[in-house]
N, C-alpha and C positions, 0 to 999 in steps of 0.2 A: 519382287514382291517385296519390300520389308520381313521380315523375320517378325512373332510375334516378342510382346519384351515377356524374360523370364519374372514363373511368380515369383513372389516377393517369400522368405522364408515366411514361419509361423510371429519366430519375434517380432522379426522386419512391422508383419502385415501390420500387429498389432500398437507398433508403434506407430505408424507409417499414420493407422484410425485412428488415435487417439492426436499426432500430429495435425491431423484434414479439417478434427474436431475442435483443437481449438483456436488456428486461422480462420473457419470460419465464425464460429464465433466474435470476433475483432473484423470480421468485416459484416457481419449482424447485425454491430451496433453503429456502422457510422449507416446506416443507408437507410436516412431518412435526414445524413446532409448533405449540403450541394456542394460541388468542388470549388468554390465562394465561401464559403464554411471553413470550408480543413485546408483549406492555404494560411487562415493567418491566426497567427499568435500576440494572444491581448496582455502578456508580460514574460518579461526572461524568467521566473523560476515552471513559463507553460511551456505546451511546444504545441507544432498545428499538426490537424489530428493527419494530415499529408505525411506529416514527417513521424509517426510515431506507424503507421501506414509502413513508411518504406525501412523506421529503425527496424523492427522488428526481425523483419527478412533481412538486411544486412549481418545481422548479430545469426544471426543460421549461416551464413554467407561467407562471417568472416571466424566464429569458433568449431564452425562443424567445417563446410565445403573445403575452405582452404586449406585445410590440413591438408592435403594431399597435394604431394606433387609437385606438377604438373598440371596444378590445378589452373584456368584464366580468369578470373573476373566480371560477372552479369557486363558490369560498366565499368570501369577502375575510375572512373570522376564517382563515383558514387559511395568510392571507398575515403573523399574527403566528409563530403556530403551527410550521408550517416552516421559517419562515426560520431557517436554520444561524448564522451572521453576518458578517450584509455588510447592511451600516449604512445605507448609502446607497436601501436596500431599506425600512427602516423598525424600529420596536423590534418584540423577539422576546422570546420564552420560554427563561433563561439557559438553557445546557447543559445545567448540574446540575437542571433537572427539569422535563429531558424525561419523565421519569421518573413525574409528575405529572398528566402529559394524561391523563387514561383518558378520555376525550369530546375530538371522536371517535372512537370507536368501529370498533373495525375494520373491519366490514363498511362501515364508511361512511370509512377511509380505503380498501378496495378498492372502490368506487364511485369518492373520486377517481379513482384510477390510470385505470378500465378511463374517465374521461367527460376526462380528459389524455389520451389513450390518440386518442379517441373527434374529439380538439380537435385532434393531433397529425395525425388521418390526414387531415382538410380539406384543414388551415395550404396541405399537400404536395400539392394542386391545385394547388397555384399555386408557381410558381418562390421560389426565395428565395433573398434580395440573401447576399450576399461572406459578411457580416459574422452574418447569421443561419442561414448554411452550417455557418460555424465552429463558433454558439453550438451549434447542433442536434449537433456532433458532440463537443462537448466536452461534452455534455449526456449522452453514451451513454459514454462511460469516463471521466465524475463520477456512474452509474449502476454503474462496473464495479469503481472504486473500492469503492463501498457494499456493494457484493455480497463483498469483502476483507472490510471493515472490522462489514458484519453478521456474519459469523460470529465474527470476533476476541472481541467484543461477548456475541453467546448461548454460545461458551464462556467466557469472563471470569463469568459471570448463571451459567454449570450449574455453575461447578463449586462454588459456594457453593456447590450443594444439595448437603445428605446423604449423598442417594439418588443420586452421583451418576450421571447419568440420563447412558443409550446414547441417546441420540438423530439423526445418524443410524447407521444402519445400515453402509455402505462411508464415508469421507471424500470431503466431493468435493472433489477435483483433478482441474485442468487438467491434467494431466502425471507421466505414471510418474516414482518414482523414480529415477536414474536408478544406473550400478553406479559402484563404484566407479574414479579413475583413476593417485590417488597419484603422487608426484611435484612440483615444482616446472614451472612455466615462468620462462623468464627472460626481459629483455625492457634492451636496451643502451640507455643514455641517449640521448638523442634530445626535438625539440619531437615534439608530440600534436597530434590536432585533435579535439575531445571540443566537442560538443555540435551544436545541427544547427540548421535554418533551415523556413523553410516552404515553401519548394519540394521541401522532401521527405518532404511528407505533414503526417500532423497532430501538431503536441505541445505538448504543454505551455508557455508565455510563459516559465516556469521554466531551461526545456533550451535556450534561446533567448539571445542569437546564439551564433553556431559562432565555438569558445575556437580556439584554437594555447598548449597549454603546453609548459613543458620538464618532461620525467622525464627524474628521474639511473636510474641504472640498477636495475631492482628483477626480483623474481620472485612470484610468489604460486600458493600452492597451487592442485595442478591440485583438491582436492578439500574442499567441507566441512567444520566442525574437529565427529566426533562428539561423540556421548551419551559412546561410551565412553573418550573425547579430554579430555573435560568428567569425565566419574568420575574421574582421576586426581587433576585438580585440583582435584576437592572434596575429597578423601583427602586432599593436599600438603596440606592445608591453605589450599586456594586465596582460601576464602569466612572466615579468621581471621589474616588477613597486612596487615598495617596497606602493606606497601612497597609492595604492585603495585598498590594502592588510588592513585586519581587523590582528592585531597581527598571533593569532596563529593563522586568516587565513593564512596567510607566511611561521611564518613559517614550519607552515601541509604540504605548495608544494614543500615549502627546501626540508628539507625534504623525500615531494615522490618520487619528481624533476617532479611536472605539469608543460606540456606545452599544453597543450589540456585538451578535455573534453578524458575521458575513453573511449575506442575504440577506438581512431581518430591512425590514424598514418600516415603518412608526409613521400611521396616519391617524382621521381623525374617526375613523370609526376601530380602529385596532392595530398588531399587529397583523404586517404580510410579509407573504418570506418567498423567496422563491431558486427555483430547483429545477433539475429535469423535468419538468414535467412543466414550467413554467409557473407564472404567478399565484400562489393560494393562500388563501386564510392561515396562521401563524397555528398548527395541530398543535395544542399541548399539554398532552398525554406519548406526542415524541418525541422518542432522547434528541437533546441537544445533536447541530450539525456548527462543523464549519469555526471550530474555535479553536484556541491559538494554544500551544505548553502554557503560557503565558498567563490568558485568564486560565485555565483549567486550575491552573494554580492559586490564584484567587478568591477562583468563586470556591476548590475545598479549603480555602485557609478563612469565607466568613462565616462557612456551614459550619465553620468547627471540626472540621476531616479535618482529609490531606490524599495525595496520592500513594497510589500504592506503588510500590517496586516491581520491578516485570517479573523479581524470583519471587517472589506475595502472589503474584498475578499467574502466572501457569501457574506454582503449583496450588493455587485454589483450582484452578480448571484441568489441574489432574484429578486430585481429590473427592470435586465436587464438579464437576462442567455443569453437570444439570441442572442446578440446584441456583444457576442461576439466570435470570433473562438475559439474550441478546451478548450472548456472549462474546460471538465474535460472527453475529446477523446485522449488522446494524452499523455502529462505525468502532476505528480504527482508538483505543481507550488511550491517553495519553502517563503517563507515567515520569515519578520522579530520579527513572535511574538515564546517565546518562552514557550518550552511543559510543560505548567502549569496545576492546573485545574481550573479551571470556580470559584465562587462564591459561595456556595454552594451545592458544588461535595459531591456527596454521592457515591462510590461504589458499586457495584454488591453486593449481597449479599455473603455468601457462598466461596465455593475454590472460585468462581468466579469476587473477590475483588481483586486481583493478576494479570489480566487481562492488562487494561491499570493504574493505582494510578501511581505502583511501577513506575513505568518510568518516573515521569513528572517530570524531574529534569536533563539541560546538553543536548536540544538535544530540533529540534524545527518543529515548525509548516509545516507543508503542505497541501495544499489546492488540491480540483481537481478529477483528477483520471487519470487515463493512458492508454497508444492501448489495455492491459493485463489487465484491471478489468472487472470484470462483470457487467453491466451494470444494473442488480439487486442489488446488492452494495450500491452503491453512495446513498449519500442526500450531499444538500447542504451544510448540518453541520457538514460534516466528517472530522474531525482529522486524520490526520496524521501525523509521527513523525516520523524523523530518525538526528541519533547523525552529525553532522553541517561538520564530515572530509570526510562520506561516503557520496556513490559517483554511486554504481555498480546497485541502484533502478533508475528505470527507473522515472528520475527528474529533471525540466527544470525553468523556468519560464514567469512571464506575470509580466515587470516593471508601478511598479507605481508612479505616479505624485504628487504633492501638491500640490495643487491652491488654486487662492485667498480666501477669508473670503468672502462671502457676510453680512457687518458692518450693527449692527443693524435686519440684519434676523428672523420672528419671526420662535422658536424654530419649525422641524416638526418631527416629527414622523415617521420613518419607519417599519410598517409594518412587520413581513415575510406572506407576499405570496404563 
């Protein structure tokens, strides 16, 4: 008779319980999808659900389990099939071709997930090194990122189906929509501290190190821009006025034929939208979703305002987070900050060095979080990023305003609280 497995140390037990919760949520999110739903790729920017399920398992295998010198992979072919963009780990399937992989089957992918889970449990019977502990935590946050990504990708896929299916019976929210707060929250000029350090707990390498940034006096709207606000912009010809748009944005708008946010549809009786729970009349009070950076920037200009910098957003969140409605519970909020490294940025050592740093060009930073973002995945220092033309993500905006500076005001240092 085989001997009973050794009990996990307390720290490892807690880590594995969290691991199981994160992994279980991924499967819960896809429970209403069919195997056919999970195999299809709707555009190069999106990935099939089946690939998300496999890739998040591959990440734990490649980043944590494979650090053991005598490690043998579950299936050597999976190292190529489910590697996303890690050049150091060898060849991979092009992102645009992920939907062509009908094999392995969904059943085989789920079996792969189960085997990786078993191996992780076994690995945790022995202490992890400091590096392995970080990579294990990175794997959990990586999977949480993909939970939101797979919802965005599935929404785009189903939006192309003439049946406009209602796949989820209710929106898979991680937080309720907060009520409106109205008004603006103003902040005086001064030095602000943004970013984080390893001493503060887990963070992605692109959030480090801590930075001191001078901010002129500014204000942020307490509320996000709503569908009702955006509809005024549409009716006022916002999509037809090139004076409101950046040159690249106007060219993109013309090329793609944008005349409203993604998933909006005009009808004789009004506007409708399509979401994870199917088609519905446009909720005018809800924050607008699925807009590109170009659209957000044009709207801000039309409104006589601007987008905040990421430093302004983070400073405001630290100083007066409770004063804002839906600070990080509804949509990621575009900022005017280009995605670039902080001064002193150092990528994670080893293979995970490719996680963030190689993407620090031609993209824009978003702050906050969306209704689909796991709550324990977020921090005020979190830097999300997308290309300025992308709008299938759960993205919206909060307006910023320049404020008069107080002449001769003493420099004030706003510490992170």
